[in-house]
C-alpha positions in Angstrom: 100.0 152.1 83.6 101.0 148.3 84.5 104.3 147.8 86.6 104.4 144.2 85.5 105.2 142.8 82.1 102.8 139.8 81.7 104.7 137.9 79.3 108.0 137.9 81.8 105.6 136.8 84.5 104.3 133.8 82.4 108.1 133.0 81.6 108.8 133.3 85.3 105.6 131.1 86.1 106.7 128.4 83.3 109.9 128.2 84.9 108.7 128.1 88.6 106.3 125.1 87.4 109.3 123.3 85.8 111.5 124.0 89.3 108.5 122.8 91.4 108.1 119.5 89.3 111.7 118.9 89.9 111.5 119.7 93.6 108.7 117.2 94.0 110.3 114.5 92.0 113.5 114.9 94.3 111.5 115.0 97.4 109.9 111.8 96.3 113.2 110.1 95.7 114.6 111.5 98.8 111.7 109.6 100.6 112.5 106.7 98.6 115.9 106.7 99.7 115.1 107.0 103.2 113.2 103.9 103.1 115.7 102.0 101.5 118.6 103.2 104.1 116.3 102.4 107.0 115.8 98.7 105.7 119.7 98.5 105.0 120.6 99.7 108.7 118.0 97.3 110.0 119.8 94.3 108.0 123.3 95.5 109.0 122.3 95.3 112.8 120.8 92.1 112.7 122.2 88.6 113.4 121.5 87.6 109.6 124.1 90.3 108.5 126.7 88.5 110.6 125.6 85.1 109.4 125.7 86.2 105.9 129.2 87.8 106.0 130.4 84.8 107.9 129.3 82.6 105.0 130.2 84.8 102.5 127.0 84.2 100.9 127.4 85.1 97.1 125.7 88.3 95.8 126.0 89.8 92.4 127.0 93.4 92.4 127.2 96.3 90.0 130.8 96.9 89.0 132.3 99.4 91.4 129.9 98.9 94.1 130.5 97.3 97.4 128.7 94.0 98.3 126.1 94.5 101.3 127.8 91.9 103.1 131.2 93.5 103.1 132.6 95.1 106.1 133.6 98.1 103.7 129.9 98.9 102.7 129.3 99.5 106.6 
């Protein structure tokens, strides 16, 4: 006599695959975010940021978002 219900296990497998796909997507997005943040950190620590900030370089920003040349962003 089987201890496992194959249909229940199939459902669990399908749920696991769904979660695995989401996890893989989240990991890819996290890696992308890390790369973007590294680039932003490099800019914020550069002489160019200080120049852009002093010159008030015009930058279009989404509503509610800080501009990258704003000290508040730092």
